[in-house]
N, C-alpha and C positions, 0 to 999 in steps of 0.2 A: 436274573440275568436268567433269561434261559434259551441254548443254544444248540446247537448240533453236535457239539466238542464232550463225550460225558466228563471228562477229567479237568475238562474248564469247568463244567457244573457240581462235581463233585468239590471240585478245590474253594469254589464259589461259595455256597453252604456252608463248606468248613471254616469258613476266613467270619461268615455270618458269625455264628456259633460260637467262635473266635470271641469275637466281637460282646457277643453277649457277654460271656462267660466273662471278658475283664470287665465292663458296666457293673458285675457283681460283686470282684474281687473289692473294687476299689470304694462302691458305695460300703457293702458291709464291710470287710474287713483292712479297711485302710493303705492298703498295702498296693504300696509304688514301684515296686523294679522287678521281680518276680515276674507279673504280672503283664507288665509292661512290652519282656525279652518275649511271652507267651504270645503274645499278638502282635508283634513284628514280625516275626517266623513264623504267624500261624498263617499272617495275610501275606507274606509273599509267594508264598506259595504259587495262590491266583495270579497274581502277580506276574511273576515268571511264565508262569504257562500261560501269561498271553501274552505276552511279548517273544514269547518263541512258536507262537500262531505268526505272528507280523516275521520271523528271522526271511534275513535275506539268502541264507545260505544252511545246509544242512551242518555245517560246525555251529554256526550259529544256534542252530533249533537247537543241538546235541547240549548246547552251553547255556541256555537259559533251562532246559527241563535240568539240567545235573544242578545250577543252583537253585530250585524246585527240589528238588529230590533231595537236598544235604538240607533244605528249610524245613521239609516235611520230620528231618531226623531230628532237625534242631528242638521245632516243637513238642516233638514226645518226651525230651529229655527235661524243658519246661514244665511241662504238663504233672508229669511224675515228683520232677523237684516241689510243684504246689502239694502236689497229693502227698507228697512224703510229710510233708512241713505242717497242712493242715486248713491248709487254704481250701482246699477245692476235695471237696467228699469223692472217696471212694470212686461211686458211682458213673458220676458226672465224668472223671479225670479218665478212668476205663473208656468209657465211649468215645471222648476225643482221640485216646488213642490210638484206637480200635481203628476209628478213619486216617488218622494221618499212617496207620501201618499201611491201611488199604490205598492213598493215594502213592506213600513209599512203592510197592508194591506194583501200581499202575507205570508210575513210574521207569524203576529199575525195569521194568519189559519196553517200554518204550526205547530206552537211553541200551541195552540189546539188540536192539533189533534193527537202530536208527547206525551202531554199529557196524552191522551187520552187512548192511546193502551200500556202505560208503564206499 
């Protein structure tokens, strides 16, 4: 998916990496609970950004970006838990956590700007 929206592109790429990691964890570690939570929150970011792009009002836009922001915080939690419990290598987890953190910062900035322009 290539788009003119950098946040949507970054969140889509992050979702693909989350799916890839999920498949690896399930195949090699036979872990299904924590990784499923990571998959859900990691793929939800881009889905909510996509919905935000189709928002019918500023409030609707802010609500969807806010949900995506919260999902980016949640996925960092699941990645940390998977890392610290030994299911995911530290390097892989830290890379994805950094990407999720970048998404969080972009969305937080968007939310601040949207709030000011209301």
